[in-house]
N, C-alpha and C positions, 0 to 999 in steps of 0.2 A: 964778599964784603968782609973786612977785617972784624974778627970776633969782638974786639974791644969797642970798635965803633958801633957794631950791631947792639951790644949790650947798653952802650951809652944812649943811643937813640931810643931804645925801648924804655929804659929807665926814665929818661927825660920826659917822654910823652905819657908815662904812667904817673909820675909825680906831679907834673905840670901840664895836664892835658889841654890841648887847644879846643876851643869851641864847646867846652863843657858847661852845662847849665841850660835849662829849657826856657823858652820864651813864653809858652802857653798862648801864642799868637795864632788865631784861627786861620791865618793865611798860610800856615805851615802844614805840610802833610805829616801826620804822626804815625809811627809804627813802633811796636815793642818787639824786641828780639831777645830770645833767651836760649840757653843751652841746657840740655838734659845731662850733660857730662861735666859741667863746671858751674860755678856760682853766677855766671853771666846772666844778667837781667837788665838790659839797657833799653831806654826809650830814646828814639831818634825823632828829630823834627827836620824836615827838608823844605826849603822854600825854593820852588821852581817856577820861573816865569818865562814864557816864550821860549821854552826849550833850554833854558840856562839855569844851572844850579846856583842860585844866588847865595844860599846860606845852608849850613848844616849845624845842628846842635845835638848834643846827646847828654844823657845823665843816667845814673843808676849804679848798681853794684856789679862789679866785674873784676876778673883777674887782670894781672899786668898785661897779658897779651891782648885781650879784648879791649881794654882801656886804651892802650897805646895804639892799637890798630885803628880804633875809632877816631882817636885824635889825628893820626896821620891821614886817614881816609878823608876826614872832614876838611883838612887843609888842602889835600891833593885834589879833591873834586870841586871845591868851591870855585865858581867862576867858569867852570867848564860847561860845554854843551852836553846834552844827553848823549849825542853820538860820541863825543870825546870820552865821556864818563864810561860808556859801554866798552870802549876800546881799552881803557885803563883797567876796568874791572876784569875783562877777559884776560889781559896779560897778567894781572895779579893772581887770578885763579890758576892760570897756567903755571906760574912760578910756584905756588903753593903745592901744586900737584905734579911737579917735576916735568913739566912739558915746556917746549920752547916758548920764550917770551922776550919782549923788548924791555930790557932793564932801564932804558932811557926814559920810558914813560912813567916809571914808578917812584922816582925820587927816593925819599926816606923809607918808603914801603919795601924797598929792597932789603931792609933789615930782617925780613922774614924769609930770606932766600934759602935758609936751611931748616925751616920749621918742619919740613917733611921728616926730619930725623926724629921728631917727637909727634907721632901721628895723633896722639890724644890732644895736642895743642892746635892742630890744623883748624878745627871747628872754631876755636877761640879767635884765631887770626882772620877767619872768613866771615864771622858773624856780622860785622857792620856792612861788609860788601853785599852780603845776602839781603840785608835790609834795604839798601838803596836799589838793588836789583828788583826786589819785590815792588817797590814804589814805581820804578821806571816801567816795569811790566804792566802794572795797573794803569798808569798814565797812557801807555801806548795801547792798551786794551780799550780804554775809553775812546781814544782817537779812532781806533779801528772800528768801534761800534757806531761811531757817528757817520762813517762813510757809507 
């Protein structure tokens, strides 16, 4: 991705984040994600019904990378099935970790395709994705416990 486009996407999502602001609606699954290496301390709310991610909200204090990554992730995963989300998350993690990935699945999240050059920022870019993964794992754990 072109360096100017990359910077533009990150800056836009940092200054004008999508889906920022919590609902405090009890139908949302809530999780807090924070980083020991940065100021990142974000609360996420996920509304998941019948295996579809209907909505994602977030708020808190975070660096430009975590804030923009949260904004992009919330937009990218909204309306996706859990199966689709897991595929997107796996490809995103692969990109961050310099492994083969399908860039066509990631949309604007491709702006982090060179974050590996700044290893201390990888955690910032991964933080929101780790949050949704934790929620999905817990949901699937609940499903598996019922069987």
